[in-house]
C-alpha positions in Angstrom: -72.0 -13.8 -21.7 -75.4 -13.0 -23.1 -76.1 -9.4 -23.8 -79.1 -9.0 -21.4 -77.1 -10.5 -18.5 -74.2 -8.0 -19.1 -76.7 -5.2 -19.1 -78.1 -6.3 -15.8 -74.6 -6.5 -14.2 -73.8 -3.0 -15.4 -77.0 -1.6 -14.0 -76.4 -3.3 -10.6 -72.8 -2.0 -10.4 -74.0 1.5 -11.1 -76.5 1.4 -8.2 -73.8 0.1 -5.8 -71.5 3.0 -6.8 -74.3 5.6 -6.3 -75.1 4.1 -2.9 -71.5 4.5 -1.8 -71.5 8.2 -2.7 -74.6 8.8 -0.6 -73.2 7.1 2.4 -70.2 9.5 2.4 -72.3 12.6 2.6 -73.0 14.2 6.1 -76.6 14.1 7.3 -78.1 17.5 7.2 -79.2 18.8 10.7 -82.6 20.4 10.6 -82.6 24.1 11.7 -85.2 24.8 14.3 -86.0 28.5 14.7 -85.1 29.8 18.2 -87.9 31.0 20.3 -87.7 34.7 20.9 -89.3 36.0 24.2 -90.0 39.7 24.8 -89.6 41.4 28.1 -93.4 42.0 28.3 -94.3 38.4 27.6 -96.1 36.8 30.6 -94.7 33.7 32.1 -96.3 30.2 31.8 -98.5 30.7 34.9 -100.1 33.7 33.3 -98.7 36.2 35.8 -96.2 38.9 35.1 -93.7 40.9 37.2 -96.0 43.9 37.4 -98.9 41.7 38.5 -96.9 39.8 41.1 -98.1 41.0 44.6 -94.8 39.8 46.2 -92.6 41.8 43.9 -94.9 44.8 44.3 -94.6 44.7 48.1 -90.8 44.2 48.0 -90.4 47.1 45.5 -92.5 49.5 47.6 -90.7 48.6 50.8 -87.3 49.1 49.2 -88.0 52.6 48.0 -90.3 53.7 50.7 -89.2 57.2 52.0 -87.7 57.2 55.5 -89.9 58.8 58.1 -89.0 61.4 60.7 -88.6 59.5 64.0 -89.1 62.5 66.4 -89.8 66.1 65.3 -87.9 67.4 68.3 -84.7 65.5 67.6 -82.4 64.8 64.6 -81.8 61.1 64.9 -79.6 59.0 62.7 -78.0 55.6 63.4 -76.9 55.7 67.1 -76.7 59.5 67.2 -79.2 62.2 68.2 -79.2 66.0 68.7 -81.9 68.5 69.3 -83.5 69.7 66.1 -83.0 73.4 65.5 -86.4 75.2 64.9 -85.2 76.5 61.6 -84.3 73.1 60.2 -87.1 71.1 58.5 -87.1 67.4 57.8 -87.6 66.3 54.2 -87.8 62.9 52.7 -84.3 61.8 51.5 -84.0 62.1 47.8 -81.5 59.2 47.6 -81.2 55.7 49.1 -77.7 56.7 50.1 -79.0 59.3 52.6 -80.2 58.3 56.0 -81.5 61.8 56.9 -82.2 65.1 55.1 -83.0 68.6 56.3 -83.7 72.0 54.7 -82.5 75.1 56.5 -84.8 78.0 56.6 -83.6 80.8 54.3 -82.3 83.9 56.0 -82.8 86.0 52.9 -83.9 85.8 49.3 -81.2 83.3 48.3 -81.7 79.5 47.9 -82.0 77.5 51.1 -79.2 75.4 52.4 -79.5 71.7 53.0 -78.2 69.2 55.4 -77.8 65.6 54.3 -76.4 62.7 56.3 -74.9 59.6 54.8 -73.0 56.6 56.2 -70.3 54.5 54.6 -67.5 52.1 55.4 -64.5 53.7 57.1 -61.4 54.1 55.0 -58.6 56.6 54.3 -60.0 59.9 55.4 -57.7 61.7 53.0 -59.4 60.1 50.0 -62.7 61.5 51.2 -61.2 64.9 51.7 -59.7 64.9 48.2 -63.1 63.9 46.7 -64.8 66.8 48.4 -62.1 69.2 47.4 -62.7 68.4 43.7 -66.3 69.5 44.0 -65.1 73.2 44.5 -62.9 75.7 42.8 -62.2 79.4 43.1 -64.1 82.0 41.0 -61.0 82.1 38.9 -61.1 78.4 38.2 -58.2 77.4 40.5 -58.3 74.5 43.0 -59.0 75.3 46.6 -57.4 74.2 49.8 -60.1 73.2 52.3 -60.0 74.3 55.9 -59.6 71.1 58.0 -60.0 70.9 61.8 -59.6 67.8 63.9 -62.0 67.5 66.9 -64.3 65.1 68.7 -68.0 64.8 68.4 -70.0 62.4 70.7 -66.6 61.3 72.0 -65.6 60.0 68.6 -62.8 61.4 66.3 -64.2 63.9 63.8 -62.8 65.8 60.9 -64.4 69.1 60.1 -64.0 70.4 56.5 -65.0 73.8 55.0 -64.9 74.8 51.3 -66.2 78.0 49.7 -66.2 79.1 46.1 -67.7 77.8 43.0 -69.6 74.5 43.6 -69.3 72.1 40.7 -70.8 69.0 42.3 -70.0 65.5 41.2 -69.9 65.6 37.4 -72.7 68.2 37.4 -73.3 70.3 34.2 -74.2 73.3 36.3 -71.9 75.4 38.6 -73.1 77.4 41.6 -71.1 80.5 42.6 -70.6 81.8 46.1 -71.4 78.4 47.7 -70.1 76.9 50.9 -69.9 73.3 52.2 -69.4 72.3 55.8 -68.7 68.6 56.4 -68.3 66.7 59.7 -66.9 63.2 59.3 -67.5 61.2 62.4 -65.4 58.0 62.5 -65.3 54.7 64.4 -63.6 51.4 63.6 -66.3 50.2 61.1 -68.1 53.2 59.6 -68.0 56.9 58.9 -71.0 59.2 59.3 -70.9 62.2 57.0 -72.9 65.3 57.9 -72.8 67.8 55.0 -74.2 71.3 55.1 -74.4 72.8 51.6 -75.8 76.0 50.2 -75.2 79.7 49.4 -72.4 81.2 51.5 -74.8 83.8 52.9 -77.1 81.1 54.1 -74.4 78.9 55.6 -72.9 81.9 57.5 -76.4 82.6 58.9 -76.7 79.0 60.2 -73.1 78.4 61.2 -73.6 79.1 64.9 -76.6 76.6 64.9 -74.4 74.1 63.0 -71.7 74.3 65.7 -74.3 73.9 68.5 -75.9 70.9 66.7 -72.5 69.1 66.6 -71.7 70.0 70.3 -75.1 68.6 71.4 -74.7 65.4 69.4 -74.7 62.3 71.6 -74.2 58.6 71.1 -77.3 56.8 72.3 -76.0 53.2 71.9 -77.4 50.3 69.9 -81.0 50.4 68.9 
């Protein structure tokens, strides 16, 4: 075979082998940088959460403080009782509360407070145990609450009294010489919790008014 033809064959064979090697390699996938959005980045329409009138209205309505319905009555849910003259309505500080009152101080100590909450009925002993853990004696010992069964507004009610060092629920501060009176009014679906909390001196000064408030409490029916 002539030399120049042999050279051409060798060159063609080499190109074929190189082509086979390239066919066996995976095709690289181009990397596209992911788009990073920031919380303050406006949406495509040019409006943001803060500028949305609908979101603003919903937000304001959700956290709008509850108003006093009638200054002569303490009204919550389907219950009402005459408001004692020394009890002043204040805006609830938590969405969990449906009513909140500050009791006029009888001395120089801090005022007592009444807060009213509502939750789904369950095991009453679990609630009592939770309240019990919020107090201890001045010596650091656990306390046994005074528990009384009665009826309020014709509904079964549990009265609870605790006195000593108030520790709150995970609070970093402790308050000495404190008393808590609680009335748990139950029906088949829900429990209404009335909690009177404050310095023992103040609670004792308002205890008679507290008892009258519970005695005068009536169920007014569905609103």
